[in-house]
N, C-alpha and C positions, 0 to 999 in steps of 0.2 A: 698150183693145182696138182693134187695127187691123182694118179690114174692107176687102176689095177690092170695089169697085163698078164694074161694066162695063155695066150696063143700067139704064134708068130704074126698072124694077120693083125692082131691088136697092137703089137709093138710096131709093125709097119705103119699103121694108121697114125700112131702117136708121132713117129719120126717124120712122116710126111706133113702132118699138121704143123709141127714146129719148124720144119724146113721152109714151108710156105710162109709161115709167120715171120720168118727172118728174111724173106725175099730171096731165098737162094734157089738156084736150079739144082737138079740132081748132079749135073756136071760140076758145079761150084762146090757143093757139099762133098762130093767125091774127092776133089782136089784137096780141100781143106783136111779131110780125114785120111788122106793118103791111100785112096782106093780108086776104083773105076766106077763110072756112071752106071754100068750094068749091075754092079754090086748094090748100089743104092736102090736101083729099080727093083732088084730081087728082094731086098729087105722090105721096101714099102709094099710089095705085093705079097708079103708073108711067106716067101719061099724059105724052106728049111735049109740048113747047111752052111749058113754064114759063120765065119770064125768069130769066136767070142771077142778077141782083141779088136777085130774090125767093128763089131757092134759097139764096143766101149768107146772106140775112137769117134764114131759117128755121134754117139750120145754126148760125149764131151764137147765136140765141136758145136753142137746145138745148145750148149750151156745147161744140159740136163744131168741129173745124177741117177744112177741105177741103185735102187735100194731093195734089199731082200728082207721081207718081214714074214712072220708066221701068218699063215692063212687063218682068218677068223672062222671059228666053228659056229655055224648057224643051224646045225642039224641036217644040212644037205649032205648027201653022199657024194663021193668023188665022181660017180657016174652022172650026177646032176650037173656038175660043173662043165664036164667035157662032153 
């Protein structure tokens, strides 16, 4: 399933959904990703400032891929998106 993520809170929700789907606690995911539980909590809560390498590690542990694609143009302005 593909999901469009444009905000930190949206990425956090995706990560939380997949973590729970795998039956992992925040502490377990943190250990597997080489980070701390508080970092997983911050990511899931949409906090800004997480290192990119940490996010990529978390995404990889969950068996997900990060894919960057051009945004579809549907006539909406950028102000309508954010």
